[in-house]
DSSP file (Angstrom, degrees, kcal/mol; ACC not computed):
  #  RESIDUE AA STRUCTURE BP1 BP2  ACC     N-H-->O    O-->H-N    N-H-->O    O-->H-N    TCO  KAPPA ALPHA  PHI   PSI    X-CA   Y-CA   Z-CA
    1    1 A M              0   0    0      0, 0.0     2,-0.1     0, 0.0     0, 0.0   0.000 360.0 360.0 360.0 133.5  115.2  156.8  111.3
    2    2 A H     >  -     0   0    0      1,-0.1     4,-2.2     4,-0.0     5,-0.2  -0.392 360.0-114.7 -74.9 156.3  118.9  156.6  110.9
    3    3 A R  H  > S+     0   0    0      1,-0.2     4,-2.4     2,-0.2     5,-0.2   0.885 116.3  54.3 -59.1 -40.9  120.4  154.5  108.2
    4    4 A R  H  > S+     0   0    0      1,-0.2     4,-2.2     2,-0.2    -1,-0.2   0.918 109.0  48.0 -61.8 -44.2  122.0  152.1  110.7
    5    5 A D  H  > S+     0   0    0      2,-0.2     4,-2.5     1,-0.2    -1,-0.2   0.888 110.7  52.5 -62.0 -40.3  118.6  151.5  112.5
    6    6 A F  H  X S+     0   0    0     -4,-2.2     4,-2.4     2,-0.2    -2,-0.2   0.926 110.0  47.4 -62.3 -45.6  117.0  150.9  109.1
    7    7 A I  H  X S+     0   0    0     -4,-2.4     4,-2.5     1,-0.2    -2,-0.2   0.894 111.2  51.5 -63.9 -40.9  119.6  148.3  108.2
    8    8 A V  H  X S+     0   0    0     -4,-2.2     4,-2.4     2,-0.2    -1,-0.2   0.927 110.7  48.3 -62.2 -45.1  119.2  146.6  111.6
    9    9 A R  H  X S+     0   0    0     -4,-2.5     4,-2.4     2,-0.2    -2,-0.2   0.915 111.8  49.1 -63.1 -42.8  115.4  146.4  111.1
   10   10 A I  H  X S+     0   0    0     -4,-2.4     4,-2.5     1,-0.2    -1,-0.2   0.928 110.9  50.6 -61.6 -44.3  115.8  145.0  107.6
   11   11 A A  H  X S+     0   0    0     -4,-2.5     4,-2.5     1,-0.2    -2,-0.2   0.904 109.9  50.1 -61.1 -41.8  118.3  142.4  108.9
   12   12 A V  H  X S+     0   0    0     -4,-2.4     4,-2.7     1,-0.2    -1,-0.2   0.917 111.3  48.9 -62.6 -43.9  115.9  141.4  111.7
   13   13 A L  H  X S+     0   0    0     -4,-2.4     4,-2.6     2,-0.2    -2,-0.2   0.895 111.2  49.6 -63.8 -40.5  113.1  141.0  109.2
   14   14 A V  H  X S+     0   0    0     -4,-2.5     4,-2.4     2,-0.2    -2,-0.2   0.937 113.5  45.5 -63.9 -46.8  115.2  138.9  106.8
   15   15 A V  H  X S+     0   0    0     -4,-2.5     4,-1.7     2,-0.2    -2,-0.2   0.920 114.3  48.5 -62.9 -44.2  116.3  136.6  109.7
   16   16 A A  H  X S+     0   0    0     -4,-2.7     4,-1.1     1,-0.2    -2,-0.2   0.906 112.2  49.4 -63.3 -41.7  112.8  136.3  111.0
   17   17 A G  H  X S+     0   0    0     -4,-2.6     4,-1.1     1,-0.2     3,-0.4   0.893 108.2  53.2 -64.5 -40.3  111.5  135.5  107.5
   18   18 A A  H  < S+     0   0    0     -4,-2.4     3,-0.3     1,-0.2    -1,-0.2   0.854 104.6  56.0 -63.4 -34.5  114.1  132.9  106.9
   19   19 A A  H  < S+     0   0    0     -4,-1.7    -1,-0.2     1,-0.2    -2,-0.2   0.811 106.2  51.3 -67.7 -28.4  113.1  131.2  110.2
   20   20 A L  H  < S+     0   0    0     -4,-1.1     2,-0.5    -3,-0.4    -1,-0.2   0.734  95.4  80.2 -80.8 -22.4  109.6  130.9  108.9
   21   21 A V     <  -     0   0    0     -4,-1.1     2,-0.5    -3,-0.3     0, 0.0  -0.733  67.0-162.6 -87.5 125.8  110.6  129.3  105.6
   22   22 A S        -     0   0    0     -2,-0.5    -3,-0.1     0, 0.0    -2,-0.0  -0.933   9.7-146.1-112.0 131.9  111.3  125.6  105.9
   23   23 A V        -     0   0    0     -2,-0.5     3,-0.1     1,-0.0    -2,-0.0  -0.830  23.9-127.8 -92.8 121.0  113.2  123.8  103.3
   24   24 A P        -     0   0    0      0, 0.0     5,-0.1     0, 0.0    -1,-0.0  -0.331  29.5-100.3 -67.6 150.5  111.9  120.3  102.9
   25   25 A P    >>  -     0   0    0      0, 0.0     3,-1.0     0, 0.0     4,-0.9  -0.238  38.8-101.6 -63.4 162.3  114.5  117.5  103.1
   26   26 A A  G >4>S+     0   0    0      1,-0.3     5,-1.6     2,-0.2     3,-0.8   0.869 121.8  54.9 -55.4 -40.3  115.6  116.1   99.7
   27   27 A H  G >45S+     0   0    0      1,-0.3     3,-1.1     3,-0.2    -1,-0.3   0.789 101.4  58.3 -69.0 -25.4  113.4  113.0  100.1
   28   28 A A  G <45S+     0   0    0     -3,-1.0    -1,-0.3     1,-0.3    -2,-0.2   0.752  99.6  59.1 -72.8 -22.4  110.3  115.1  100.6
   29   29 A A  G <<5S-     0   0    0     -4,-0.9    -1,-0.3    -3,-0.8    -2,-0.2   0.344 132.2 -90.0 -86.9   7.0  110.9  116.7   97.3
   30   30 A G  T < 5S+     0   0    0     -3,-1.1     2,-0.7     1,-0.3    -3,-0.2   0.302  92.6 120.6 104.8  -8.8  110.7  113.3   95.5
   31   31 A K      < -     0   0    0     -5,-1.6    -1,-0.3    26,-0.0    -2,-0.2  -0.806  59.5-136.0 -92.2 116.4  114.3  112.3   95.7
   32   32 A A        -     0   0    0     -2,-0.7    20,-0.1    23,-0.2    -4,-0.0  -0.443  15.8-119.8 -72.1 139.4  114.5  109.1   97.6
   33   33 A P        -     0   0    0      0, 0.0     3,-0.1     0, 0.0    -1,-0.1  -0.385  42.1 -90.4 -68.8 158.1  117.3  108.7  100.2
   34   34 A P        -     0   0    0      0, 0.0    18,-0.1     0, 0.0     0, 0.0  -0.257  55.1 -83.9 -64.6 159.3  119.7  105.9   99.6
   35   35 A P        -     0   0    0      0, 0.0    10,-0.0     0, 0.0    14,-0.0  -0.205  58.3 -84.0 -58.5 155.9  118.9  102.5  101.1
   36   36 A A        -     0   0    0      9,-0.2     9,-0.1    -3,-0.1     8,-0.0  -0.396  52.1-115.5 -60.3 135.0  120.0  102.0  104.7
   37   37 A P    >   -     0   0    0      0, 0.0     3,-2.1     0, 0.0    -1,-0.1  -0.287  23.5-107.7 -70.7 161.9  123.6  100.9  104.9
   38   38 A A  T 3  S+     0   0    0      1,-0.3   110,-0.4   109,-0.1    -2,-0.1   0.740 119.9  59.9 -60.7 -22.7  124.5   97.5  106.2
   39   39 A T  T 3  S+     0   0    0    108,-0.1    -1,-0.3     2,-0.0   108,-0.1   0.504  80.1 117.9 -84.4  -4.4  125.9   99.2  109.3
   40   40 A A    <   -     0   0    0     -3,-2.1   108,-0.6     1,-0.1    -4,-0.0  -0.335  65.6-122.2 -66.7 142.9  122.5  100.7  110.2
   41   41 A G     >  -     0   0    0      1,-0.1     4,-2.1   106,-0.1     5,-0.2  -0.298  33.6 -97.2 -74.6 168.3  120.8   99.7  113.4
   42   42 A P  H  > S+     0   0    0      0, 0.0     4,-1.6     0, 0.0     5,-0.1   0.869 125.8  48.5 -58.9 -38.1  117.4   98.2  113.4
   43   43 A D  H  > S+     0   0    0      1,-0.2     4,-2.5     2,-0.2     5,-0.2   0.858 109.1  53.6 -70.1 -34.0  115.7  101.5  114.2
   44   44 A E  H  > S+     0   0    0      2,-0.2     4,-2.4     1,-0.2    -1,-0.2   0.868 105.3  54.2 -67.1 -36.2  117.7  103.2  111.4
   45   45 A V  H  X S+     0   0    0     -4,-2.1     4,-2.0     2,-0.2    -1,-0.2   0.928 110.8  46.0 -61.8 -44.8  116.5  100.6  108.9
   46   46 A V  H  X S+     0   0    0     -4,-1.6     4,-2.0     2,-0.2    -2,-0.2   0.925 111.7  50.5 -66.5 -44.5  112.9  101.3  109.8
   47   47 A R  H  X S+     0   0    0     -4,-2.5     4,-2.2     1,-0.2    -1,-0.2   0.902 109.5  52.7 -58.5 -40.1  113.4  105.1  109.7
   48   48 A N  H  X S+     0   0    0     -4,-2.4     4,-2.4     1,-0.2    -1,-0.2   0.897 105.7  53.2 -63.8 -40.7  115.0  104.7  106.2
   49   49 A L  H  X S+     0   0    0     -4,-2.0     4,-2.3     1,-0.2    -1,-0.2   0.915 110.8  47.0 -60.6 -42.4  112.0  102.7  104.9
   50   50 A Y  H  X S+     0   0    0     -4,-2.0     4,-2.5     2,-0.2    -1,-0.2   0.856 109.9  53.2 -69.3 -33.6  109.7  105.5  106.0
   51   51 A A  H  X S+     0   0    0     -4,-2.2     4,-1.2     2,-0.2    -2,-0.2   0.908 111.2  46.5 -65.6 -40.4  111.9  108.1  104.5
   52   52 A R  H  <>S+     0   0    0     -4,-2.4     5,-3.1     2,-0.2    -2,-0.2   0.881 111.0  52.7 -67.4 -37.5  111.8  106.2  101.2
   53   53 A Y  H ><5S+     0   0    0     -4,-2.3     3,-1.9     1,-0.2    -2,-0.2   0.915 105.9  53.7 -62.3 -43.0  108.0  105.9  101.6
   54   54 A A  H 3<5S+     0   0    0     -4,-2.5    -1,-0.2     1,-0.3    -2,-0.2   0.815 108.2  50.2 -61.3 -30.7  107.8  109.7  102.0
   55   55 A A  T 3<5S-     0   0    0     -4,-1.2    -1,-0.3    -5,-0.1    -2,-0.2   0.317 119.2-114.9 -88.8   8.1  109.7  110.1   98.8
   56   56 A E  T < 5 +     0   0    0     -3,-1.9     2,-1.0     1,-0.2    -3,-0.2   0.832  67.8 146.2  59.6  35.4  107.2  107.6   97.1
   57   57 A A      < +     0   0    0     -5,-3.1     3,-0.5    -8,-0.1    -1,-0.2  -0.754  13.3 166.0 -99.8  83.1  110.0  105.1   96.6
   58   58 A Y    >>  +     0   0    0     -2,-1.0     3,-0.9     1,-0.2     4,-0.6   0.153  41.7 109.3 -84.4  20.4  108.0  101.9   97.0
   59   59 A D  H 3>  +     0   0    0      1,-0.2     4,-2.2     2,-0.2     8,-0.2   0.397  40.0  97.2 -83.4   2.6  110.8   99.9   95.5
   60   60 A Y  H 34 S+     0   0    0     -3,-0.5    -1,-0.2     1,-0.2    10,-0.2   0.734  99.9  30.3 -65.2 -18.0  111.9   98.1   98.7
   61   61 A R  H <4 S+     0   0    0     -3,-0.9    -1,-0.2     9,-0.1    -2,-0.2   0.746 124.2  43.9-103.3 -35.4  109.7   95.2   97.6
   62   62 A T  H  < S+     0   0    0     -4,-0.6     2,-0.8     1,-0.1    -2,-0.2   0.744  96.0  76.4 -89.5 -23.5  109.9   95.4   93.8
   63   63 A N  S  X S-     0   0    0     -4,-2.2     4,-3.1     1,-0.2     5,-0.2  -0.800  71.2-152.5 -90.9 112.9  113.6   96.1   93.3
   64   64 A R  H  > S+     0   0    0     -2,-0.8     4,-2.2     1,-0.2     5,-0.2   0.870  92.7  50.5 -56.0 -43.3  115.4   92.8   93.8
   65   65 A K  H  > S+     0   0    0      1,-0.2     4,-1.2     2,-0.2    -1,-0.2   0.920 114.9  43.6 -63.9 -42.9  118.6   94.3   95.0
   66   66 A L  H  > S+     0   0    0      2,-0.2     4,-2.2     1,-0.2     3,-0.3   0.903 110.2  55.6 -67.6 -40.6  116.9   96.5   97.6
   67   67 A A  H  X S+     0   0    0     -4,-3.1     4,-2.8     1,-0.3    -2,-0.2   0.896 105.8  52.3 -59.2 -39.3  114.6   93.7   98.7
   68   68 A Q  H  < S+     0   0    0     -4,-2.2    -1,-0.3    -5,-0.2    -2,-0.2   0.828 110.1  49.6 -65.5 -30.7  117.7   91.6   99.4
   69   69 A R  H  < S+     0   0    0     -4,-1.2    -2,-0.2    -3,-0.3    -1,-0.2   0.857 119.5  35.6 -73.4 -35.4  119.0   94.5  101.5
   70   70 A Y  H  < S+     0   0    0     -4,-2.2    80,-4.3   -10,-0.2     2,-0.3   0.799 111.1  56.9 -93.4 -30.0  115.8   94.9  103.5
   71   71 A F  B  < S-a  150   0A   0     -4,-2.8    80,-0.2    78,-0.3    70,-0.1  -0.752  79.6-112.5-109.6 150.5  114.4   91.4  104.0
   72   72 A T     >  -     0   0    0     78,-2.5     4,-2.7    -2,-0.3     5,-0.2  -0.330  38.1-108.8 -65.7 160.1  115.8   88.2  105.5
   73   73 A A  H  > S+     0   0    0      1,-0.2     4,-2.2     2,-0.2     5,-0.2   0.896 119.1  50.6 -60.0 -41.2  116.4   85.4  103.0
   74   74 A A  H  > S+     0   0    0      2,-0.2     4,-1.8     1,-0.2    -1,-0.2   0.914 112.9  44.7 -66.0 -42.6  113.5   83.4  104.4
   75   75 A T  H  > S+     0   0    0      2,-0.2     4,-2.6     1,-0.2    -2,-0.2   0.908 112.8  51.6 -68.2 -40.7  111.0   86.3  104.1
   76   76 A L  H  X S+     0   0    0     -4,-2.7     4,-2.4     1,-0.2    -2,-0.2   0.893 107.6  52.8 -62.9 -39.4  112.3   87.2  100.7
   77   77 A K  H  X S+     0   0    0     -4,-2.2     4,-1.7    -5,-0.2    -1,-0.2   0.914 110.3  48.1 -61.6 -42.6  111.8   83.6   99.5
   78   78 A L  H  X S+     0   0    0     -4,-1.8     4,-1.9     1,-0.2    -2,-0.2   0.924 112.2  48.5 -62.8 -45.4  108.2   83.7  100.8
   79   79 A L  H  X S+     0   0    0     -4,-2.6     4,-2.6     1,-0.2    -2,-0.2   0.841 107.1  56.5 -66.2 -33.4  107.6   87.1   99.1
   80   80 A D  H  X S+     0   0    0     -4,-2.4     4,-2.4     2,-0.2    -1,-0.2   0.903 106.3  50.2 -63.1 -41.0  109.0   85.7   95.8
   81   81 A K  H  X S+     0   0    0     -4,-1.7     4,-2.3     2,-0.2    -2,-0.2   0.902 110.9  49.3 -63.6 -40.9  106.5   82.9   95.9
   82   82 A V  H  X S+     0   0    0     -4,-1.9     4,-2.7     2,-0.2    -2,-0.2   0.928 110.9  49.8 -63.1 -45.3  103.7   85.4   96.4
   83   83 A D  H  X S+     0   0    0     -4,-2.6     4,-2.3     2,-0.2    -2,-0.2   0.906 110.4  50.1 -61.2 -42.4  104.9   87.5   93.6
   84   84 A A  H  X S+     0   0    0     -4,-2.4     4,-2.2     2,-0.2    -1,-0.2   0.927 113.8  44.5 -62.9 -45.3  105.1   84.5   91.2
   85   85 A K  H  X S+     0   0    0     -4,-2.3     4,-2.7     2,-0.2    -2,-0.2   0.883 111.1  55.2 -66.6 -37.7  101.6   83.4   92.1
   86   86 A S  H  X>S+     0   0    0     -4,-2.7     5,-1.8     2,-0.2     4,-1.1   0.919 109.8  45.6 -60.4 -44.7  100.4   87.0   91.8
   87   87 A K  H  <5S+     0   0    0     -4,-2.3     3,-0.2     2,-0.2    -1,-0.2   0.916 113.7  49.2 -65.2 -43.1  101.7   87.3   88.3
   88   88 A K  H  <5S+     0   0    0     -4,-2.2    -2,-0.2     1,-0.2    -1,-0.2   0.916 120.2  35.9 -63.0 -44.0  100.3   83.9   87.3
   89   89 A N  H  <5S-     0   0    0     -4,-2.7    -1,-0.2     2,-0.2    -2,-0.2   0.506 103.2-130.1 -88.7  -5.2   96.8   84.8   88.6
   90   90 A E  T  <5S+     0   0    0     -4,-1.1    -3,-0.2     1,-0.2    -4,-0.1   0.917  72.4 107.3  53.3  47.2   97.0   88.4   87.6
   91   91 A E  S   <S-     0   0    0     -5,-1.8     2,-0.3    -6,-0.2    -1,-0.2  -0.989  78.3 -98.6-148.3 149.8   96.0   89.5   91.1
   92   92 A P        -     0   0    0      0, 0.0     3,-0.2     0, 0.0    -9,-0.1  -0.539  22.8-165.7 -73.5 131.9   97.8   91.1   94.0
   93   93 A G  S    S+     0   0    0     -2,-0.3     2,-0.5     1,-0.3    75,-0.1   0.795  89.6  33.1 -82.7 -30.7   98.9   88.7   96.6
   94   94 A I  S    S+     0   0    0     -3,-0.1    -1,-0.3   -12,-0.0    71,-0.0  -0.935  72.1 178.8-126.1 104.7   99.6   91.5   99.1
   95   95 A D        +     0   0    0     -2,-0.5     2,-0.3    -3,-0.2    -1,-0.0  -0.075  56.1  58.8-105.2  34.1   97.2   94.3   98.4
   96   96 A Y  S    S-     0   0    0      7,-0.0     7,-0.2     6,-0.0     3,-0.1  -0.964  83.6-106.3-150.0 165.5   98.2   96.7  101.1
   97   97 A E  B >>> -F  102   0B   0      5,-2.7     5,-1.5    -2,-0.3     3,-1.3  -0.860  23.7-158.5 -97.8 108.9  101.3   98.7  102.2
   98   98 A P  T 345S+     0   0    0      0, 0.0     3,-0.2     0, 0.0    -1,-0.2   0.805  87.1  65.6 -57.5 -30.8  102.7   97.1  105.3
   99   99 A L  T 345S+     0   0    0      1,-0.2    38,-0.1    -3,-0.1   -49,-0.0   0.830 116.2  27.2 -63.2 -30.6  104.5  100.3  106.3
  100  100 A I  T <45S-     0   0    0     -3,-1.3    -1,-0.2     2,-0.3     6,-0.1   0.393 104.9-125.4-110.2   1.0  101.2  102.1  106.9
  101  101 A D  T  <5S+     0   0    0     -4,-1.0     2,-0.3    -3,-0.2    55,-0.1   0.907  80.8  55.8  56.3  45.6   99.2   99.0  107.7
  102  102 A G  B   <S-F   97   0B   0     -5,-1.5    -5,-2.7     1,-0.1    -2,-0.3  -0.981  91.2 -98.3 178.9 176.9   96.6   99.8  105.0
  103  103 A Q  S    S+     0   0    0     -2,-0.3     2,-0.4    -7,-0.2    -1,-0.1   0.828 107.6  24.5 -83.1 -34.1   96.0  100.5  101.3
  104  104 A D  S    S+     0   0    0     -4,-0.1     2,-0.3    -3,-0.1    -1,-0.2  -0.956  80.3 115.6-129.1 147.5   95.9  104.3  101.8
  105  105 A G        -     0   0    0     -2,-0.4     2,-0.3    -3,-0.1    25,-0.1  -0.981  41.5-125.2 173.8 178.2   97.4  106.4  104.4
  106  106 A E        -     0   0    0     -2,-0.3     2,-0.6    -6,-0.1    -2,-0.0  -0.931  19.0-130.4-140.7 163.4   99.8  109.1  105.4
  107  107 A V        +     0   0    0     -2,-0.3     2,-0.4    23,-0.1     3,-0.2  -0.927  32.8 164.3-124.8 107.1  102.6  109.3  107.9
  108  108 A K  E     +B  129   0A   0     21,-1.9    21,-2.8    -2,-0.6    -2,-0.1  -0.936  64.7   8.2-119.9 145.5  102.6  112.3  110.2
  109  109 A R  E    S-     0   0A   0     -2,-0.4    -1,-0.2    19,-0.2     2,-0.2   0.910  82.0-163.4  53.9  50.5  104.6  112.6  113.5
  110  110 A L  E     -     0   0A   0     -3,-0.2     2,-0.4    18,-0.1    18,-0.2  -0.426  12.2-177.0 -66.5 132.4  106.6  109.5  112.9
  111  111 A A  E     -B  127   0A   0     16,-2.6    16,-2.8    -2,-0.2     2,-0.4  -1.000   3.9-168.4-129.8 132.6  108.3  108.1  116.0
  112  112 A V  E     +B  126   0A   0     -2,-0.4     2,-0.3    14,-0.2    14,-0.2  -0.980  13.3 164.2-125.0 130.6  110.6  105.0  115.8
  113  113 A A  E     -B  125   0A   0     12,-2.3    12,-3.0    -2,-0.4     2,-0.5  -0.999  39.3-116.1-147.7 143.3  111.9  103.1  118.8
  114  114 A I  E     -B  124   0A   0     -2,-0.3    10,-0.3    10,-0.2     3,-0.1  -0.665  27.9-177.8 -75.4 125.9  113.4   99.8  119.5
  115  115 A E  E     +     0   0A   0      8,-3.3     2,-0.3    -2,-0.5     9,-0.2   0.873  67.4   1.7 -91.8 -45.9  111.1   97.8  121.8
  116  116 A T  E     +B  123   0A   0      7,-1.4     7,-2.5     2,-0.0    -1,-0.4  -0.979  67.0 177.8-140.1 152.8  113.1   94.7  122.4
  117  117 A A  E     +B  122   0A   0     -2,-0.3     5,-0.2     5,-0.2     2,-0.2  -0.972   9.7 175.6-157.4 141.1  116.6   93.6  121.2
  118  118 A T        -     0   0    0      3,-3.1    -2,-0.0    -2,-0.3     0, 0.0  -0.609  58.7 -78.9-122.9-170.1  119.0   90.7  121.6
  119  119 A A  S    S+     0   0    0     -2,-0.2     3,-0.1     1,-0.2     0, 0.0   0.833 128.5  15.1 -63.8 -30.7  122.3   90.2  119.9
  120  120 A D  S    S+     0   0    0      1,-0.1    23,-2.6    22,-0.1     2,-0.3   0.367 121.4  54.6-129.8   6.7  120.6   89.0  116.6
  121  121 A T  E     + C   0 142A   0     21,-0.2    -3,-3.1    27,-0.1     2,-0.3  -0.975  52.4 174.3-137.4 154.7  116.9   90.0  116.8
  122  122 A A  E     -BC 117 141A   0     19,-2.1    19,-3.3    -2,-0.3     2,-0.5  -0.987  21.3-148.0-155.0 149.1  115.0   93.2  117.4
  123  123 A T  E     -BC 116 140A   0     -7,-2.5    -8,-3.3    -2,-0.3    -7,-1.4  -0.992  20.1-168.4-118.7 124.9  111.5   94.5  117.4
  124  124 A V  E     -BC 114 139A   0     15,-2.6    15,-2.9    -2,-0.5     2,-0.5  -0.940   8.2-149.2-116.1 132.1  111.1   98.1  116.4
  125  125 A A  E     -BC 113 138A   0    -12,-3.0   -12,-2.3    -2,-0.4     2,-0.5  -0.861   6.6-165.6-102.4 133.2  107.8  100.1  116.8
  126  126 A A  E     -BC 112 137A   0     11,-2.9    11,-2.7    -2,-0.5     2,-0.4  -0.980   9.6-174.9-114.1 121.7  106.8  102.8  114.4
  127  127 A T  E     +BC 111 136A   0    -16,-2.8   -16,-2.6    -2,-0.5     2,-0.3  -0.931  17.2 140.7-116.4 143.3  104.0  105.1  115.6
  128  128 A F  E     - C   0 135A   0      7,-1.7     7,-3.4    -2,-0.4     2,-0.5  -0.957  47.7-100.0-164.4 174.2  102.5  107.8  113.5
  129  129 A V  E     -BC 108 134A   0    -21,-2.8   -21,-1.9    -2,-0.3     2,-0.5  -0.942  29.9-176.6-111.7 130.8   99.2  109.5  112.6
  130  130 A S  E >  S- C   0 133A   0      3,-2.8     3,-1.9    -2,-0.5   -23,-0.1  -0.968  75.3 -22.2-129.3 114.5   97.4  108.6  109.4
  131  131 A F  T 3  S-     0   0    0     -2,-0.5    -1,-0.1     1,-0.3     3,-0.1   0.917 127.2 -51.7  50.4  48.9   94.3  110.5  108.6
  132  132 A D  T 3  S+     0   0    0      1,-0.2     2,-0.4     0, 0.0    -1,-0.3   0.475 115.4 117.7  68.5   5.8   93.8  111.4  112.2
  133  133 A A  E <   -C  130   0A   0     -3,-1.9    -3,-2.8     0, 0.0     2,-0.4  -0.869  67.2-125.4-102.2 135.2   94.1  107.8  113.4
  134  134 A K  E     -C  129   0A   0     -2,-0.4     2,-0.3    -5,-0.2    -5,-0.2  -0.659  33.4-165.6 -77.6 128.7   97.0  106.8  115.6
  135  135 A M  E     -C  128   0A   0     -7,-3.4    -7,-1.7    -2,-0.4     2,-0.4  -0.864  15.7-170.7-119.4 150.5   98.9  103.9  114.0
  136  136 A R  E     -C  127   0A   0     -2,-0.3     2,-0.4    -9,-0.2    -9,-0.2  -0.950   6.1-178.6-141.8 119.1  101.4  101.4  115.4
  137  137 A V  E     -C  126   0A   0    -11,-2.7   -11,-2.9    -2,-0.4     2,-0.4  -0.968  13.8-149.4-120.7 133.1  103.4   99.1  113.2
  138  138 A L  E     -CD 125 154A   0     16,-2.6    16,-3.4    -2,-0.4     2,-0.5  -0.853   4.8-158.9-105.9 137.4  105.9   96.6  114.6
  139  139 A F  E     -CD 124 153A   0    -15,-2.9   -15,-2.6    -2,-0.4     2,-0.6  -0.964   3.4-156.6-116.4 121.3  109.0   95.5  112.6
  140  140 A D  E     -CD 123 152A   0     12,-2.5    11,-3.9    -2,-0.5    12,-1.7  -0.880  21.6-174.9 -96.4 120.6  110.6   92.2  113.5
  141  141 A L  E     -CD 122 150A   0    -19,-3.3   -19,-2.1    -2,-0.6     2,-0.4  -0.842  13.3-162.5-119.0 153.9  114.3   92.3  112.4
  142  142 A R  E     -CD 121 149A   0      7,-2.8     7,-2.5    -2,-0.3     2,-0.7  -0.992  26.8-118.5-134.2 140.9  117.0   89.7  112.4
  143  143 A L  E     + D   0 148A   0    -23,-2.6     2,-0.4    -2,-0.4     5,-0.2  -0.715  45.7 167.3 -78.8 116.8  120.8   90.2  112.0
  144  144 A E  E >   - D   0 147A   0      3,-3.0     3,-1.5    -2,-0.7    -2,-0.1  -0.993  62.1  -7.4-139.3 127.4  121.7   88.3  108.9
  145  145 A K  T 3  S-     0   0    0     -2,-0.4    -1,-0.1     1,-0.3     3,-0.1   0.859 130.0 -55.2  54.0  38.2  124.9   88.5  106.9
  146  146 A G  T 3  S+     0   0    0      1,-0.2     2,-0.3  -107,-0.0    -1,-0.3   0.531 121.4  90.4  79.6   7.2  126.0   91.4  109.2
  147  147 A A  E <  S- D   0 144A   0     -3,-1.5    -3,-3.0    -5,-0.1     2,-0.4  -0.972  79.9-108.8-135.9 150.0  123.0   93.6  108.5
  148  148 A W  E     - D   0 143A   0   -108,-0.6     2,-0.3  -110,-0.4    -5,-0.2  -0.651  43.9-179.7 -78.0 127.0  119.6   94.1  110.1
  149  149 A R  E     - D   0 142A   0     -7,-2.5    -7,-2.8    -2,-0.4     2,-0.3  -0.932  31.9 -98.7-131.3 152.6  116.9   92.7  107.9
  150  150 A L  E     +aD  71 141A   0    -80,-4.3   -78,-2.5    -2,-0.3    -9,-0.3  -0.524  32.0 173.7 -73.7 126.6  113.1   92.5  108.1
  151  151 A E  E    S-     0   0A   0    -11,-3.9     2,-0.3     1,-0.4   -10,-0.2   0.760  71.5 -17.7 -95.0 -37.3  111.7   89.2  109.2
  152  152 A D  E     - D   0 140A   0    -12,-1.7   -12,-2.5     9,-0.1     2,-0.4  -0.982  51.1-139.3-163.1 159.4  108.1   90.4  109.4
  153  153 A I  E     - D   0 139A   0     -2,-0.3     8,-2.4   -14,-0.2     2,-0.4  -0.988  24.1-160.8-128.2 120.4  106.0   93.6  109.6
  154  154 A R  E     -ED 160 138A   0    -16,-3.4   -16,-2.6    -2,-0.4     6,-0.2  -0.858   2.8-150.6-110.6 136.4  103.0   93.4  112.0
  155  155 A G    >   -     0   0    0      4,-2.2     3,-1.3    -2,-0.4   -18,-0.1  -0.246  35.2 -89.9 -94.2-176.4  100.0   95.7  111.9
  156  156 A H  T 3  S+     0   0    0      1,-0.3   -19,-0.1     2,-0.1    -1,-0.0   0.752 120.1  53.9 -68.6 -26.7   97.6   97.0  114.6
  157  157 A D  T 3  S-     0   0    0      2,-0.0    -1,-0.3     1,-0.0     3,-0.1   0.281 121.5 -98.0 -95.6  13.1   95.1   94.1  114.3
  158  158 A G  S <  S+     0   0    0     -3,-1.3    -2,-0.1     1,-0.3    -1,-0.0   0.341  83.4 131.0  90.6  -7.7   97.7   91.4  114.8
  159  159 A S        -     0   0    0     -5,-0.1    -4,-2.2     4,-0.1     2,-0.3  -0.278  37.7-163.1 -71.6 165.2   98.1   90.7  111.1
  160  160 A S  B  >  -E  154   0A   0     -6,-0.2     4,-2.6     1,-0.1    -6,-0.2  -0.985  32.9-114.3-147.8 159.0  101.5   90.4  109.6
  161  161 A L  H  > S+     0   0    0     -8,-2.4     4,-2.4    -2,-0.3     5,-0.2   0.918 118.8  47.8 -57.5 -45.3  103.1   90.5  106.2
  162  162 A K  H  > S+     0   0    0      2,-0.2     4,-2.8     1,-0.2    -1,-0.2   0.879 111.0  50.7 -66.8 -37.2  104.2   86.9  106.5
  163  163 A A  H  > S+     0   0    0      2,-0.2     4,-2.5     1,-0.2    -2,-0.2   0.917 111.7  47.3 -66.5 -42.2  100.8   85.8  107.7
  164  164 A V  H  X S+     0   0    0     -4,-2.6     4,-2.2     2,-0.2    -2,-0.2   0.924 114.6  47.6 -63.6 -43.8   99.1   87.5  104.7
  165  165 A A  H  X S+     0   0    0     -4,-2.4     4,-1.8    -5,-0.2    -2,-0.2   0.925 112.9  47.6 -63.2 -46.1  101.7   86.0  102.3
  166  166 A T  H  X S+     0   0    0     -4,-2.8     4,-0.7     1,-0.2    -2,-0.2   0.906 111.9  50.2 -63.4 -42.2  101.3   82.5  103.8
  167  167 A E  H >X S+     0   0    0     -4,-2.5     3,-0.9     1,-0.2     4,-0.7   0.902 108.5  52.8 -62.8 -41.7   97.5   82.7  103.6
  168  168 A Y  H >< S+     0   0    0     -4,-2.2     3,-0.6     1,-0.2    -1,-0.2   0.874 106.3  53.3 -62.3 -37.6   97.6   83.8  100.0
  169  169 A L  H 3< S+     0   0    0     -4,-1.8    -1,-0.2     1,-0.2    -2,-0.2   0.652  94.6  71.6 -75.1 -14.3   99.8   80.9   99.1
  170  170 A K  H <<        0   0    0     -3,-0.9    -1,-0.2    -4,-0.7    -2,-0.2   0.850 360.0 360.0 -68.8 -34.5   97.3   78.4  100.6
  171  171 A D    <<        0   0    0     -4,-0.7    -1,-0.2    -3,-0.6    -2,-0.1   0.491 360.0 360.0 -70.8 360.0   94.8   78.9   97.9
């Protein structure tokens, strides 16, 4: 084998090997992406929430500044009441993760699409596979203060974050 042929073969192997190696995005390595900017569309807001979820950044509810970015004022007020009662009673008021519609789960093959939209409201569907089950979560968003914010998150069985919160506050 000539030296030139040898170098070409090595180059082909290096390129082929590089194609097989996938570098995970920064958020998959544990670094959360920044919050969705105020200019993000409703589908981009939902994709951003799932990217943060993948990075195990569950702070969209617990970090007040982020919560204000993601939720409408009315929904945030409701969630604040749930949090206050939860602390007082030392029990979780919302004991599941709305993004995955369950307490445990994974998100594989995520697809996000706007289902309906008007000038100031939108419904975005997130479909994915969690433990071999096909999941569908709906996000109701409202344009508020120039940014798309979550009004509610609805699961597969018709339940919703706001319904769970309201029910918890009844007791």
